[in-house]
C-alpha positions in Angstrom: 89.7 83.0 135.3 92.6 80.9 134.1 95.6 82.5 132.5 96.6 81.2 129.1 100.0 79.7 129.1 102.5 80.5 126.3 103.4 77.8 123.9 106.1 75.5 125.2 109.4 75.7 123.3 112.0 73.0 123.2 114.2 74.9 125.7 111.6 74.4 128.4 110.5 70.9 127.5 111.6 68.0 129.6 112.1 64.5 128.3 111.5 65.6 124.7 113.7 66.1 121.7 113.0 67.5 118.2 112.8 65.3 115.1 113.7 66.9 111.8 110.7 67.3 109.5 112.9 66.3 106.5 113.0 62.8 107.9 109.5 62.1 106.6 110.4 63.4 103.1 113.0 60.6 102.7 110.3 57.9 102.2 111.8 55.6 104.7 109.9 52.5 106.0 108.3 53.0 109.4 110.7 50.6 111.1 113.7 52.6 109.8 112.1 55.8 111.1 111.6 54.2 114.5 115.2 53.0 114.7 116.4 56.5 113.7 114.3 58.2 116.3 115.5 55.7 119.0 119.1 56.5 118.1 118.3 60.2 118.1 116.7 60.0 121.5 119.7 58.2 123.0 122.5 60.2 121.3 124.8 62.5 123.2 123.8 66.0 122.1 127.4 67.3 121.9 128.9 64.4 119.9 125.7 63.0 118.2 126.9 59.5 119.2 125.3 56.6 121.0 126.0 52.8 121.3 122.9 50.9 122.1 122.9 47.2 121.2 120.7 45.8 118.4 119.1 43.5 120.9 118.1 46.4 123.1 116.7 48.4 120.2 114.8 45.3 119.0 113.3 44.7 122.4 112.2 48.4 122.9 110.8 48.8 119.3 109.2 45.3 119.2 111.2 44.3 116.2 113.5 41.3 115.5 117.3 41.8 115.7 117.6 41.1 112.0 115.0 43.7 111.2 116.8 46.3 113.3 120.1 45.4 111.5 118.3 45.8 108.1 117.0 49.2 109.1 120.4 50.3 110.4 122.0 49.3 107.0 119.2 51.3 105.3 119.9 54.4 107.4 123.6 54.1 106.5 122.7 53.9 102.8 120.7 57.1 103.1 123.6 58.7 104.9 121.6 59.4 108.1 124.0 57.5 110.4 127.6 56.2 110.4 128.4 53.0 112.3 131.7 52.0 113.7 132.7 48.7 115.2 133.9 48.6 118.8 135.8 46.1 121.0 135.5 45.4 124.6 138.3 44.0 126.8 137.1 41.4 129.3 138.6 41.1 132.8 140.6 38.1 131.7 142.2 40.1 128.9 140.2 38.6 126.0 138.9 41.1 123.5 135.4 40.7 122.2 133.2 42.6 119.7 131.2 45.4 121.4 128.1 47.2 120.3 128.2 49.4 117.2 128.9 53.0 117.8 126.3 55.1 115.9 127.0 58.7 114.8 124.0 60.7 113.7 124.8 62.8 110.7 123.3 66.3 110.8 120.2 66.5 108.6 121.7 69.5 106.7 124.6 67.3 105.5 122.2 64.4 104.6 120.0 66.7 102.5 123.0 68.3 100.8 124.4 64.9 99.8 120.9 63.9 98.5 120.6 67.1 96.4 124.1 66.6 95.0 123.2 63.0 93.9 120.0 64.2 92.3 121.9 66.9 90.4 124.5 64.4 89.2 121.7 62.1 88.0 120.0 65.0 86.2 123.3 65.9 84.5 123.9 62.3 83.5 120.4 62.1 82.0 120.9 65.4 80.0 124.2 64.0 78.6 122.4 60.8 77.5 119.7 62.8 75.8 122.2 65.0 73.9 124.1 61.9 72.8 120.9 60.2 71.7 119.9 63.3 69.7 123.3 63.4 68.0 123.1 59.8 67.1 119.6 60.3 65.6 120.7 63.4 63.6 123.9 61.9 62.0 123.8 58.2 61.6 127.0 56.5 60.8 127.7 56.0 57.1 128.8 52.6 55.9 132.5 52.1 54.9 
């Protein structure tokens, strides 16, 4: 007789990491989701930062560098990540551009910003409807 094993939790899993369920609710393209998961996988858990090159991500994800860059910009627009430029000093003293430093924004903050934008849009639509109703009720009289 074999003993049934208890379900494995994240605290016991090795070489695994959780992906937020809300990620799929954002209607992102598959490539953008793949880039986000790659960044999430390589991020330091304490700082939520990582700095892989676009070329490395493109090679691993089987995408072109331009496509990876496009998806990174899309993730920034959605507020999922923040990018910072870095510089590297060579041995001969010359400074060159380094890889981007990616900071992954907590999903709670992303959703909070999204809900605030949706509420602002709803309020704007309500104001427009009220103004349209006022214009329809009392048309301007000629001078």
